[in-house]
MARDRENVEX-858758 format. One line per field, with one value per atom (N, C-alpha, C, O): residue number from 1; residue in three letters; atom name; x, y negated, z. Coordinates in nm, 3 decimals. Layout:
% MARDRENVEX-858758
num <- [NUM/...]
residu <- [ALA/...]
atome <- [CA/...]
px <- [X/...]
py <- [Y/...]
pz <- [Z/...]
END
This chain:
% MARDRENVEX-858758
num <- [1/1/1/1/2/2/2/2/3/3/3/3/4/4/4/4/5/5/5/5/6/6/6/6/7/7/7/7/8/8/8/8/9/9/9/9/10/10/10/10/11/11/11/11/12/12/12/12/13/13/13/13/14/14/14/14/15/15/15/15/16/16/16/16/17/17/17/17/18/18/18/18/19/19/19/19/20/20/20/20/21/21/21/21/22/22/22/22/23/23/23/23/24/24/24/24/25/25/25/25/26/26/26/26/27/27/27/27/28/28/28/28/29/29/29/29/30/30/30/30/31/31/31/31/32/32/32/32/33/33/33/33/34/34/34/34/35/35/35/35/36/36/36/36/37/37/37/37/38/38/38/38/39/39/39/39/40/40/40/40/41/41/41/41/42/42/42/42/43/43/43/43/44/44/44/44/45/45/45/45/46/46/46/46/47/47/47/47/48/48/48/48/49/49/49/49/50/50/50/50/51/51/51/51/52/52/52/52/53/53/53/53/54/54/54/54/55/55/55/55/56/56/56/56/57/57/57/57/58/58/58/58/59/59/59/59/60/60/60/60/61/61/61/61/62/62/62/62/63/63/63/63/64/64/64/64/65/65/65/65/66/66/66/66/67/67/67/67/68/68/68/68/69/69/69/69/70/70/70/70/71/71/71/71/72/72/72/72/73/73/73/73/74/74/74/74/75/75/75/75/76/76/76/76/77/77/77/77/78/78/78/78/79/79/79/79/80/80/80/80/81/81/81/81/82/82/82/82/83/83/83/83/84/84/84/84/85/85/85/85/86/86/86/86/87/87/87/87/88/88/88/88/89/89/89/89/90/90/90/90/91/91/91/91/92/92/92/92/93/93/93/93/94/94/94/94/95/95/95/95/96/96/96/96/97/97/97/97/98/98/98/98/99/99/99/99/100/100/100/100/101/101/101/101/102/102/102/102/103/103/103/103/104/104/104/104/105/105/105/105/106/106/106/106/107/107/107/107/108/108/108/108/109/109/109/109/110/110/110/110/111/111/111/111/112/112/112/112/113/113/113/113/114/114/114/114/115/115/115/115/116/116/116/116/117/117/117/117/118/118/118/118/119/119/119/119/120/120/120/120/121/121/121/121/122/122/122/122/123/123/123/123/124/124/124/124/125/125/125/125/126/126/126/126/127/127/127/127/128/128/128/128/129/129/129/129/130/130/130/130/131/131/131/131/132/132/132/132/133/133/133/133/134/134/134/134/135/135/135/135/136/136/136/136/137/137/137/137/138/138/138/138/139/139/139/139/140/140/140/140/141/141/141/141/142/142/142/142/143/143/143/143/144/144/144/144/145/145/145/145/146/146/146/146/147/147/147/147/148/148/148/148/149/149/149/149/150/150/150/150/151/151/151/151/152/152/152/152/153/153/153/153/154/154/154/154/155/155/155/155/156/156/156/156/157/157/157/157/158/158/158/158]
residu <- [UNK/UNK/UNK/UNK/UNK/UNK/UNK/UNK/UNK/UNK/UNK/UNK/UNK/UNK/UNK/UNK/UNK/UNK/UNK/UNK/UNK/UNK/UNK/UNK/UNK/UNK/UNK/UNK/UNK/UNK/UNK/UNK/UNK/UNK/UNK/UNK/UNK/UNK/UNK/UNK/UNK/UNK/UNK/UNK/UNK/UNK/UNK/UNK/UNK/UNK/UNK/UNK/UNK/UNK/UNK/UNK/UNK/UNK/UNK/UNK/UNK/UNK/UNK/UNK/UNK/UNK/UNK/UNK/UNK/UNK/UNK/UNK/UNK/UNK/UNK/UNK/UNK/UNK/UNK/UNK/UNK/UNK/UNK/UNK/UNK/UNK/UNK/UNK/UNK/UNK/UNK/UNK/UNK/UNK/UNK/UNK/UNK/UNK/UNK/UNK/UNK/UNK/UNK/UNK/UNK/UNK/UNK/UNK/UNK/UNK/UNK/UNK/UNK/UNK/UNK/UNK/UNK/UNK/UNK/UNK/UNK/UNK/UNK/UNK/UNK/UNK/UNK/UNK/UNK/UNK/UNK/UNK/UNK/UNK/UNK/UNK/UNK/UNK/UNK/UNK/UNK/UNK/UNK/UNK/UNK/UNK/UNK/UNK/UNK/UNK/UNK/UNK/UNK/UNK/UNK/UNK/UNK/UNK/UNK/UNK/UNK/UNK/UNK/UNK/UNK/UNK/UNK/UNK/UNK/UNK/UNK/UNK/UNK/UNK/UNK/UNK/UNK/UNK/UNK/UNK/UNK/UNK/UNK/UNK/UNK/UNK/UNK/UNK/UNK/UNK/UNK/UNK/UNK/UNK/UNK/UNK/UNK/UNK/UNK/UNK/UNK/UNK/UNK/UNK/UNK/UNK/UNK/UNK/UNK/UNK/UNK/UNK/UNK/UNK/UNK/UNK/UNK/UNK/UNK/UNK/UNK/UNK/UNK/UNK/UNK/UNK/UNK/UNK/UNK/UNK/UNK/UNK/UNK/UNK/UNK/UNK/UNK/UNK/UNK/UNK/UNK/UNK/UNK/UNK/UNK/UNK/UNK/UNK/UNK/UNK/UNK/UNK/UNK/UNK/UNK/UNK/UNK/UNK/UNK/UNK/UNK/UNK/UNK/UNK/UNK/UNK/UNK/UNK/UNK/UNK/UNK/UNK/UNK/UNK/UNK/UNK/UNK/UNK/UNK/UNK/UNK/UNK/UNK/UNK/UNK/UNK/UNK/UNK/UNK/UNK/UNK/UNK/UNK/UNK/UNK/UNK/UNK/UNK/UNK/UNK/UNK/UNK/UNK/UNK/UNK/UNK/UNK/UNK/UNK/UNK/UNK/UNK/UNK/UNK/UNK/UNK/UNK/UNK/UNK/UNK/UNK/UNK/UNK/UNK/UNK/UNK/UNK/UNK/UNK/UNK/UNK/UNK/UNK/UNK/UNK/UNK/UNK/UNK/UNK/UNK/UNK/UNK/UNK/UNK/UNK/UNK/UNK/UNK/UNK/UNK/UNK/UNK/UNK/UNK/UNK/UNK/UNK/UNK/UNK/UNK/UNK/UNK/UNK/UNK/UNK/UNK/UNK/UNK/UNK/UNK/UNK/UNK/UNK/UNK/UNK/UNK/UNK/UNK/UNK/UNK/UNK/UNK/UNK/UNK/UNK/UNK/UNK/UNK/UNK/UNK/UNK/UNK/UNK/UNK/UNK/UNK/UNK/UNK/UNK/UNK/UNK/UNK/UNK/UNK/UNK/UNK/UNK/UNK/UNK/UNK/UNK/UNK/UNK/UNK/UNK/UNK/UNK/UNK/UNK/UNK/UNK/UNK/UNK/UNK/UNK/UNK/UNK/UNK/UNK/UNK/UNK/UNK/UNK/UNK/UNK/UNK/UNK/UNK/UNK/UNK/UNK/UNK/UNK/UNK/UNK/UNK/UNK/UNK/UNK/UNK/UNK/UNK/UNK/UNK/UNK/UNK/UNK/UNK/UNK/UNK/UNK/UNK/UNK/UNK/UNK/UNK/UNK/UNK/UNK/UNK/UNK/UNK/UNK/UNK/UNK/UNK/UNK/UNK/UNK/UNK/UNK/UNK/UNK/UNK/UNK/UNK/UNK/UNK/UNK/UNK/UNK/UNK/UNK/UNK/UNK/UNK/UNK/UNK/UNK/UNK/UNK/UNK/UNK/UNK/UNK/UNK/UNK/UNK/UNK/UNK/UNK/UNK/UNK/UNK/UNK/UNK/UNK/UNK/UNK/UNK/UNK/UNK/UNK/UNK/UNK/UNK/UNK/UNK/UNK/UNK/UNK/UNK/UNK/UNK/UNK/UNK/UNK/UNK/UNK/UNK/UNK/UNK/UNK/UNK/UNK/UNK/UNK/UNK/UNK/UNK/UNK/UNK/UNK/UNK/UNK/UNK/UNK/UNK/UNK/UNK/UNK/UNK/UNK/UNK/UNK/UNK/UNK/UNK/UNK/UNK/UNK/UNK/UNK/UNK/UNK/UNK/UNK/UNK/UNK/UNK/UNK/UNK/UNK/UNK/UNK/UNK/UNK/UNK/UNK/UNK/UNK/UNK/UNK/UNK/UNK/UNK/UNK/UNK/UNK/UNK/UNK/UNK/UNK/UNK/UNK/UNK/UNK/UNK/UNK/UNK/UNK/UNK/UNK/UNK/UNK/UNK/UNK/UNK/UNK/UNK/UNK/UNK/UNK/UNK/UNK/UNK/UNK/UNK/UNK/UNK/UNK/UNK]
atome <- [N/CA/C/O/N/CA/C/O/N/CA/C/O/N/CA/C/O/N/CA/C/O/N/CA/C/O/N/CA/C/O/N/CA/C/O/N/CA/C/O/N/CA/C/O/N/CA/C/O/N/CA/C/O/N/CA/C/O/N/CA/C/O/N/CA/C/O/N/CA/C/O/N/CA/C/O/N/CA/C/O/N/CA/C/O/N/CA/C/O/N/CA/C/O/N/CA/C/O/N/CA/C/O/N/CA/C/O/N/CA/C/O/N/CA/C/O/N/CA/C/O/N/CA/C/O/N/CA/C/O/N/CA/C/O/N/CA/C/O/N/CA/C/O/N/CA/C/O/N/CA/C/O/N/CA/C/O/N/CA/C/O/N/CA/C/O/N/CA/C/O/N/CA/C/O/N/CA/C/O/N/CA/C/O/N/CA/C/O/N/CA/C/O/N/CA/C/O/N/CA/C/O/N/CA/C/O/N/CA/C/O/N/CA/C/O/N/CA/C/O/N/CA/C/O/N/CA/C/O/N/CA/C/O/N/CA/C/O/N/CA/C/O/N/CA/C/O/N/CA/C/O/N/CA/C/O/N/CA/C/O/N/CA/C/O/N/CA/C/O/N/CA/C/O/N/CA/C/O/N/CA/C/O/N/CA/C/O/N/CA/C/O/N/CA/C/O/N/CA/C/O/N/CA/C/O/N/CA/C/O/N/CA/C/O/N/CA/C/O/N/CA/C/O/N/CA/C/O/N/CA/C/O/N/CA/C/O/N/CA/C/O/N/CA/C/O/N/CA/C/O/N/CA/C/O/N/CA/C/O/N/CA/C/O/N/CA/C/O/N/CA/C/O/N/CA/C/O/N/CA/C/O/N/CA/C/O/N/CA/C/O/N/CA/C/O/N/CA/C/O/N/CA/C/O/N/CA/C/O/N/CA/C/O/N/CA/C/O/N/CA/C/O/N/CA/C/O/N/CA/C/O/N/CA/C/O/N/CA/C/O/N/CA/C/O/N/CA/C/O/N/CA/C/O/N/CA/C/O/N/CA/C/O/N/CA/C/O/N/CA/C/O/N/CA/C/O/N/CA/C/O/N/CA/C/O/N/CA/C/O/N/CA/C/O/N/CA/C/O/N/CA/C/O/N/CA/C/O/N/CA/C/O/N/CA/C/O/N/CA/C/O/N/CA/C/O/N/CA/C/O/N/CA/C/O/N/CA/C/O/N/CA/C/O/N/CA/C/O/N/CA/C/O/N/CA/C/O/N/CA/C/O/N/CA/C/O/N/CA/C/O/N/CA/C/O/N/CA/C/O/N/CA/C/O/N/CA/C/O/N/CA/C/O/N/CA/C/O/N/CA/C/O/N/CA/C/O/N/CA/C/O/N/CA/C/O/N/CA/C/O/N/CA/C/O/N/CA/C/O/N/CA/C/O/N/CA/C/O/N/CA/C/O/N/CA/C/O/N/CA/C/O/N/CA/C/O/N/CA/C/O/N/CA/C/O/N/CA/C/O/N/CA/C/O/N/CA/C/O/N/CA/C/O/N/CA/C/O/N/CA/C/O/N/CA/C/O/N/CA/C/O/N/CA/C/O/N/CA/C/O]
px <- [0.126/0.161/0.303/0.341/0.381/0.517/0.528/0.435/0.643/0.664/0.657/0.618/0.697/0.693/0.550/0.529/0.451/0.312/0.246/0.138/0.310/0.251/0.272/0.369/0.180/0.199/0.325/0.363/0.389/0.515/0.501/0.600/0.380/0.362/0.316/0.274/0.325/0.285/0.375/0.493/0.319/0.396/0.508/0.621/0.478/0.582/0.700/0.815/0.671/0.778/0.860/0.983/0.793/0.862/0.953/1.068/0.903/0.984/1.103/1.216/1.078/1.187/1.295/1.414/1.256/1.353/1.443/1.556/1.392/1.470/1.562/1.640/1.555/1.644/1.767/1.756/1.882/2.005/1.999/1.949/2.049/2.053/2.130/2.093/2.234/2.316/2.234/2.246/2.151/2.066/1.965/1.941/1.906/1.808/1.874/1.814/1.995/2.066/2.096/2.085/2.135/2.162/2.034/2.034/1.926/1.797/1.758/1.715/1.772/1.738/1.820/1.765/1.950/2.037/1.993/1.981/1.970/1.934/1.797/1.779/1.701/1.567/1.572/1.503/1.652/1.664/1.725/1.703/1.802/1.864/1.778/1.818/1.664/1.579/1.517/1.446/1.544/1.488/1.485/1.377/1.601/1.605/1.542/1.512/1.522/1.461/1.309/1.244/1.250/1.105/1.054/1.097/0.965/0.909/0.831/0.812/0.786/0.714/0.799/0.747/0.930/1.021/1.117/1.170/1.140/1.244/1.189/1.082/1.265/1.225/1.168/1.164/1.123/1.072/0.919/0.863/0.853/0.707/0.653/0.721/0.534/0.469/0.452/0.470/0.418/0.398/0.529/0.531/0.637/0.766/0.810/0.856/0.796/0.835/0.750/0.801/0.622/0.532/0.570/0.570/0.603/0.643/0.776/0.793/0.869/0.998/0.975/1.038/0.887/0.859/0.800/0.833/0.713/0.654/0.763/0.764/0.855/0.964/1.049/1.086/1.080/1.160/1.088/1.149/0.959/0.883/0.891/0.915/0.870/0.872/1.009/1.019/1.113/1.249/1.290/1.360/1.249/1.281/1.211/1.273/1.083/1.010/1.069/1.085/1.101/1.162/1.292/1.317/1.375/1.504/1.482/1.556/1.382/1.355/1.303/1.341/1.217/1.158/1.252/1.226/1.360/1.455/1.597/1.680/1.624/1.754/1.874/1.985/1.853/1.963/2.003/2.116/1.909/1.934/1.948/2.040/1.855/1.844/1.819/1.724/1.901/1.885/2.012/2.122/1.995/2.109/2.089/1.981/2.196/2.189/2.134/2.177/2.041/1.979/1.837/1.762/1.802/1.665/1.563/1.452/1.602/1.513/1.479/1.369/1.573/1.550/1.456/1.388/1.452/1.356/1.218/1.116/1.216/1.092/1.019/0.897/1.093/1.033/0.932/0.822/0.963/0.863/0.735/0.625/0.749/0.630/0.541/0.420/0.603/0.526/0.462/0.347/0.536/0.486/0.358/0.260/0.361/0.245/0.125/0.015/0.145/0.033/-0.020/-0.141/0.068/0.027/-0.048/-0.132/-0.020/-0.085/-0.202/-0.243/-0.254/-0.371/-0.486/-0.512/-0.555/-0.667/-0.778/-0.852/-0.787/-0.887/-0.828/-0.732/-0.887/-0.841/-0.846/-0.762/-0.946/-0.960/-0.838/-0.792/-0.786/-0.666/-0.539/-0.450/-0.532/-0.413/-0.387/-0.272/-0.492/-0.479/-0.398/-0.328/-0.408/-0.337/-0.201/-0.144/-0.149/-0.025/0.092/0.167/0.107/0.221/0.213/0.312/0.097/0.079/0.091/0.156/0.030/0.036/0.179/0.222/0.250/0.389/0.475/0.558/0.455/0.532/0.511/0.608/0.387/0.356/0.426/0.490/0.415/0.477/0.629/0.695/0.685/0.830/0.881/0.981/0.814/0.853/0.844/0.934/0.735/0.718/0.826/0.881/0.855/0.957/1.094/1.165/1.130/1.262/1.271/1.381/1.159/1.166/1.226/1.282/1.215/1.271/1.422/1.483/1.484/1.630/1.688/1.796/1.616/1.656/1.792/1.871/1.818/1.943/2.066/2.175/2.051/2.164/2.209/2.321/2.123/2.155/2.204/2.241/2.205/2.245/2.394/2.437/2.472/2.618/2.666/2.763/2.600/2.642/2.628/2.689/2.548/2.527/2.613/2.599/2.701/2.782/2.855/2.863/2.907/2.986/2.905/2.963/2.775/2.690/2.637/2.663/2.564/2.510/2.398/2.360/2.344/2.238/2.284/2.209/2.404/2.453/2.492/2.484/2.535/2.566/2.685/2.686/2.783/2.899/2.859/2.906/2.773/2.725/2.643/2.652/2.566/2.486/2.577/2.553/2.680/2.774/2.849/2.873/2.884/2.952/2.862/2.908/2.735/2.641/2.626/2.622/2.616/2.605/2.730/2.720/2.845/2.971/2.979/3.023/2.936/2.937/2.843/2.877/2.726/2.631/2.687/2.677/2.747/2.805/2.919/2.931/3.001/3.112/3.060/3.117/2.952/2.894/2.832/2.841/2.771/2.695/2.767/2.734/2.865/2.940/3.079/3.109/3.163/3.295/3.379/3.460/3.363/3.441/3.407/3.497/3.279/3.238/3.282/3.332/3.265/3.308/3.456/3.494/3.540/3.684/3.716/3.800/3.647/3.668/3.636/3.713/3.523/3.486/3.582/3.616/3.627/3.722/3.852/3.911/3.895/4.023/4.006/4.085/3.902/3.889/3.839/3.878/3.754/3.699/3.774/3.764/3.849/3.924/3.832/3.873/3.706/3.610/3.619/3.597/3.651/3.664/3.550/3.515/3.496/3.386/3.442/3.366]
py <- [-4.667/-4.530/-4.505/-4.547/-4.437/-4.400/-4.248/-4.176/-4.200/-4.055/-3.994/-3.879/-4.072/-4.022/-3.996/-3.915/-4.064/-4.048/-3.925/-3.885/-3.865/-3.753/-3.621/-3.605/-3.528/-3.396/-3.330/-3.356/-3.247/-3.183/-3.096/-3.071/-3.049/-2.966/-3.049/-2.993/-3.179/-3.269/-3.252/-3.221/-3.272/-3.265/-3.368/-3.338/-3.489/-3.594/-3.547/-3.567/-3.486/-3.440/-3.331/-3.332/-3.240/-3.132/-3.188/-3.145/-3.282/-3.343/-3.417/-3.400/-3.498/-3.575/-3.484/-3.512/-3.377/-3.287/-3.219/-3.182/-3.203/-3.132/-3.223/-3.173/-3.352/-3.444/-3.465/-3.475/-3.471/-3.488/-3.608/-3.715/-3.589/-3.695/-3.816/-3.930/-3.791/-3.900/-3.991/-4.114/-3.931/-4.009/-4.090/-4.207/-4.028/-4.098/-4.216/-4.324/-4.197/-4.307/-4.419/-4.536/-4.386/-4.488/-4.564/-4.686/-4.491/-4.554/-4.647/-4.760/-4.600/-4.681/-4.810/-4.917/-4.800/-4.919/-5.017/-5.138/-4.964/-5.051/-5.116/-5.233/-5.039/-5.094/-5.206/-5.307/-5.190/-5.294/-5.422/-5.531/-5.411/-5.528/-5.584/-5.682/-5.525/-5.569/-5.705/-5.722/-5.800/-5.935/-5.988/-6.009/-6.008/-6.054/-6.193/-6.232/-6.265/-6.398/-6.393/-6.497/-6.276/-6.262/-6.192/-6.080/-6.255/-6.194/-6.067/-5.980/-6.056/-5.938/-5.812/-5.704/-5.826/-5.711/-5.712/-5.606/-5.824/-5.828/-5.876/-5.937/-5.846/-5.886/-5.772/-5.657/-5.805/-5.704/-5.698/-5.629/-5.771/-5.770/-5.633/-5.556/-5.604/-5.478/-5.467/-5.359/-5.578/-5.578/-5.545/-5.460/-5.611/-5.587/-5.442/-5.378/-5.392/-5.253/-5.155/-5.055/-5.182/-5.097/-5.099/-4.996/-5.216/-5.229/-5.160/-5.096/-5.171/-5.101/-4.950/-4.877/-4.905/-4.762/-4.711/-4.602/-4.791/-4.752/-4.742/-4.647/-4.839/-4.834/-4.709/-4.640/-4.680/-4.561/-4.434/-4.346/-4.425/-4.306/-4.284/-4.173/-4.390/-4.379/-4.334/-4.245/-4.395/-4.362/-4.221/-4.153/-4.177/-4.041/-3.938/-3.840/-3.959/-3.865/-3.866/-3.761/-3.985/-3.993/-3.913/-3.837/-3.930/-3.859/-3.709/-3.634/-3.665/-3.522/-3.465/-3.354/-3.539/-3.492/-3.505/-3.448/-3.579/-3.601/-3.567/-3.656/-3.438/-3.399/-3.434/-3.446/-3.451/-3.490/-3.635/-3.673/-3.715/-3.858/-3.887/-3.957/-3.832/-3.856/-4.004/-4.060/-4.067/-4.210/-4.280/-4.233/-4.394/-4.475/-4.613/-4.671/-4.665/-4.796/-4.898/-4.905/-4.978/-5.079/-5.044/-5.131/-4.917/-4.878/-4.952/-4.982/-4.981/-5.055/-5.193/-5.244/-5.253/-5.385/-5.379/-5.477/-5.267/-5.246/-5.218/-5.264/-5.143/-5.100/-5.213/-5.223/-5.299/-5.401/-5.492/-5.512/-5.548/-5.635/-5.561/-5.617/-5.436/-5.357/-5.342/-5.365/-5.303/-5.283/-5.415/-5.416/-5.522/-5.654/-5.690/-5.735/-5.670/-5.703/-5.617/-5.669/-5.487/-5.399/-5.425/-5.424/-5.447/-5.467/-5.599/-5.612/-5.697/-5.827/-5.842/-5.953/-5.731/-5.735/-5.800/-5.765/-5.893/-5.960/-5.862/-5.890/-5.751/-5.651/-5.559/-5.487/-5.563/-5.479/-5.331/-5.252/-5.296/-5.158/-5.114/-5.001/-5.203/-5.172/-5.178/-5.095/-5.274/-5.292/-5.169/-5.139/-5.100/-4.980/-4.872/-4.793/-4.870/-4.768/-4.817/-4.758/-4.923/-4.984/-4.886/-4.887/-4.803/-4.711/-4.610/-4.586/-4.552/-4.453/-4.519/-4.465/-4.635/-4.705/-4.748/-4.741/-4.793/-4.834/-4.715/-4.726/-4.602/-4.483/-4.446/-4.421/-4.444/-4.409/-4.504/-4.459/-4.633/-4.732/-4.724/-4.739/-4.700/-4.687/-4.569/-4.581/-4.456/-4.337/-4.367/-4.332/-4.430/-4.463/-4.560/-4.544/-4.660/-4.759/-4.694/-4.720/-4.611/-4.546/-4.441/-4.409/-4.386/-4.282/-4.334/-4.257/-4.464/-4.522/-4.528/-4.528/-4.533/-4.538/-4.444/-4.469/-4.338/-4.238/-4.175/-4.150/-4.149/-4.083/-4.163/-4.107/-4.294/-4.377/-4.345/-4.378/-4.281/-4.250/-4.106/-4.070/-4.026/-3.886/-3.875/-3.892/-3.846/-3.845/-3.747/-3.776/-3.634/-3.535/-3.589/-3.536/-3.693/-3.751/-3.874/-3.939/-3.908/-4.029/-4.039/-4.147/-3.929/-3.933/-3.892/-3.869/-3.882/-3.844/-3.970/-4.081/-3.952/-4.066/-4.137/-4.248/-4.075/-4.139/-4.183/-4.250/-4.149/-4.183/-4.328/-4.406/-4.363/-4.503/-4.555/-4.672/-4.471/-4.518/-4.554/-4.654/-4.475/-4.507/-4.636/-4.718/-4.654/-4.776/-4.898/-5.002/-4.886/-4.996/-5.026/-5.142/-4.924/-4.942/-5.019/-5.112/-4.982/-5.054/-5.198/-5.289/-5.220/-5.356/-5.437/-5.553/-5.377/-5.445/-5.483/-5.593/-5.394/-5.422/-5.537/-5.623/-5.537/-5.646/-5.779/-5.881/-5.776/-5.898/-5.948/-6.068/-5.858/-5.896/-5.962/-6.059/-5.909/-5.964/-6.102/-6.189/-6.123/-6.246/-6.351/-6.469/-6.312/-6.408/-6.351/-6.303/-6.358/-6.296/-6.358/-6.288/-6.487/-6.551/-6.492/-6.461/-6.477/-6.416/-6.271/-6.225/-6.198/-6.058/-6.045/-5.961/-6.130/-6.126/-6.156/-6.090/-6.256/-6.291/-6.172/-6.141/-6.106/-5.991/-5.875/-5.807/-5.852/-5.745/-5.769/-5.675/-5.893/-5.925/-5.927/-5.867/-5.996/-6.013/-5.888/-5.863/-5.812/-5.694/-5.567/-5.466/-5.573/-5.457/-5.337/-5.221/-5.367/-5.262/-5.241/-5.333/-5.123/-5.091/-5.000/-4.906/-5.029/-4.944/-4.828/-4.744]
pz <- [2.175/2.205/2.157/2.048/2.236/2.198/2.193/2.231/2.147/2.143/2.283/2.299/2.384/2.522/2.570/2.661/2.509/2.550/2.488/2.530/2.390/2.318/2.393/2.467/2.373/2.434/2.378/2.264/2.455/2.416/2.291/2.223/2.260/2.141/2.020/1.919/2.031/1.923/1.801/1.814/1.683/1.558/1.560/1.519/1.608/1.614/1.699/1.661/1.812/1.902/1.832/1.840/1.765/1.694/1.586/1.574/1.509/1.402/1.462/1.416/1.563/1.622/1.679/1.665/1.744/1.806/1.704/1.734/1.581/1.482/1.400/1.320/1.418/1.348/1.436/1.558/1.375/1.451/1.545/1.509/1.664/1.764/1.711/1.739/1.637/1.583/1.491/1.497/1.409/1.319/1.399/1.369/1.498/1.582/1.651/1.661/1.700/1.766/1.668/1.704/1.545/1.444/1.409/1.397/1.392/1.362/1.477/1.454/1.599/1.716/1.719/1.742/1.697/1.696/1.587/1.611/1.467/1.356/1.375/1.345/1.426/1.448/1.552/1.537/1.656/1.758/1.701/1.756/1.593/1.529/1.416/1.352/1.390/1.280/1.310/1.409/1.225/1.234/1.377/1.433/1.437/1.577/1.596/1.709/1.488/1.495/1.497/1.512/1.483/1.480/1.605/1.634/1.678/1.798/1.765/1.851/1.642/1.596/1.611/1.641/1.591/1.594/1.713/1.748/1.776/1.880/2.013/2.022/2.116/2.250/2.330/2.284/2.449/2.541/2.546/2.630/2.457/2.460/2.419/2.351/2.461/2.426/2.275/2.218/2.211/2.066/1.994/1.905/2.032/1.968/1.988/1.894/2.108/2.135/2.056/2.004/2.046/1.968/1.820/1.753/1.769/1.629/1.603/1.499/1.695/1.681/1.682/1.605/1.768/1.777/1.644/1.599/1.584/1.455/1.348/1.270/1.344/1.247/1.269/1.174/1.396/1.427/1.382/1.322/1.412/1.372/1.222/1.176/1.146/1.000/0.952/0.867/1.005/0.959/1.001/0.925/1.116/1.162/1.073/1.032/1.045/0.960/0.819/0.758/0.768/0.636/0.633/0.540/0.735/0.743/0.745/0.681/0.819/0.828/0.697/0.657/0.630/0.505/0.385/0.279/0.402/0.293/0.340/0.356/0.362/0.419/0.330/0.380/0.201/0.113/0.131/0.101/0.179/0.200/0.349/0.392/0.425/0.569/0.594/0.538/0.674/0.703/0.659/0.684/0.595/0.553/0.615/0.609/0.674/0.737/0.639/0.524/0.685/0.602/0.560/0.517/0.571/0.535/0.622/0.578/0.745/0.834/0.778/0.801/0.706/0.648/0.528/0.498/0.462/0.352/0.411/0.359/0.518/0.581/0.653/0.646/0.722/0.809/0.739/0.792/0.622/0.559/0.520/0.528/0.480/0.447/0.570/0.564/0.680/0.804/0.849/0.891/0.841/0.882/0.805/0.864/0.675/0.592/0.629/0.647/0.641/0.674/0.815/0.837/0.909/1.048/1.065/1.155/0.980/0.989/0.892/0.861/0.845/0.757/0.833/0.948/0.770/0.838/0.881/0.976/0.813/0.850/0.958/0.933/1.075/1.185/1.146/1.188/1.067/1.021/0.939/0.952/0.857/0.778/0.863/0.847/0.953/1.037/1.125/1.157/1.163/1.247/1.174/1.238/1.043/0.963/0.913/0.821/0.972/0.923/0.916/0.818/1.016/1.019/0.904/0.834/0.885/0.777/0.640/0.550/0.624/0.496/0.463/0.348/0.564/0.546/0.506/0.416/0.572/0.538/0.391/0.319/0.347/0.209/0.112/0.016/0.136/0.046/0.050/-0.053/0.167/0.182/0.101/0.029/0.110/0.034/-0.116/-0.192/-0.158/-0.299/-0.346/-0.455/-0.265/-0.301/-0.316/-0.413/-0.220/-0.225/-0.334/-0.379/-0.376/-0.478/-0.608/-0.687/-0.631/-0.752/-0.754/-0.861/-0.637/-0.632/-0.528/-0.474/-0.500/-0.401/-0.432/-0.342/-0.561/-0.598/-0.559/-0.544/-0.543/-0.501/-0.359/-0.321/-0.282/-0.144/-0.123/-0.011/-0.227/-0.215/-0.246/-0.360/-0.143/-0.156/-0.263/-0.333/-0.277/-0.377/-0.520/-0.613/-0.537/-0.670/-0.696/-0.799/-0.602/-0.615/-0.748/-0.807/-0.796/-0.919/-1.042/-1.149/-1.029/-1.142/-1.211/-1.166/-1.319/-1.393/-1.316/-1.354/-1.210/-1.133/-0.995/-0.923/-0.956/-0.822/-0.808/-0.903/-0.689/-0.657/-0.738/-0.776/-0.764/-0.842/-0.984/-1.038/-1.044/-1.179/-1.176/-1.268/-1.071/-1.058/-1.042/-1.104/-0.961/-0.941/-1.072/-1.104/-1.145/-1.273/-1.369/-1.436/-1.378/-1.465/-1.421/-1.505/-1.290/-1.237/-1.270/-1.311/-1.254/-1.285/-1.433/-1.466/-1.519/-1.663/-1.697/-1.778/-1.637/-1.659/-1.611/-1.679/-1.494/-1.438/-1.527/-1.550/-1.574/-1.662/-1.790/-1.838/-1.845/-1.968/-1.946/-2.033/-1.829/-1.807/-1.724/-1.733/-1.644/-1.563/-1.535/-1.426/-1.637/-1.627/-1.517/-1.455/-1.491/-1.386/-1.248/-1.170/-1.219/-1.093/-1.087/-0.984/-1.197/-1.203/-1.169/-1.088/-1.231/-1.209/-1.062/-1.001/-1.006/-0.866/-0.775/-0.684/-0.799/-0.717/-0.735/-0.638/-0.855/-0.882/-0.804/-0.751/-0.799/-0.732/-0.580/-0.508/-0.531/-0.385/-0.313/-0.199/-0.377/-0.308/-0.343/-0.273/-0.448/-0.495/-0.518/-0.507/-0.551/-0.584/-0.733/-0.812/-0.771/-0.914/-0.953/-0.882/-1.066/-1.113/-1.190/-1.238]
END
């Protein structure tokens, strides 16, 4: 089942319509590039298209429910292994709930580092810059040669 198969007054349709078109297009592009080496996610088969649609649904709802974060490129790569595991559950009864179970686990997983995706928190003690600074300090302590190489070649300063 896809969003096109749902009645126009469906909750899914309402949620999708209220998310920016730009975000939906980015999610669509990224989902189509998810694990191109796996038939489970890529190609024109009904299974691959259905799996891509499930990933898109999850990411769109997540973006809508988390307006401070919305969608960040790469979330599809975090989501895909979760969905793969749930969808391939040996119990057909469990596999049917793969989309809902994946959404729940994805939300829980991201809740641990959600602040890294909130642009307004970039310069705070919980934002991505603070996280990169801590990572840089750890790297400097444990592998100063690699740290120095990255500092010079990437010109990323913490």
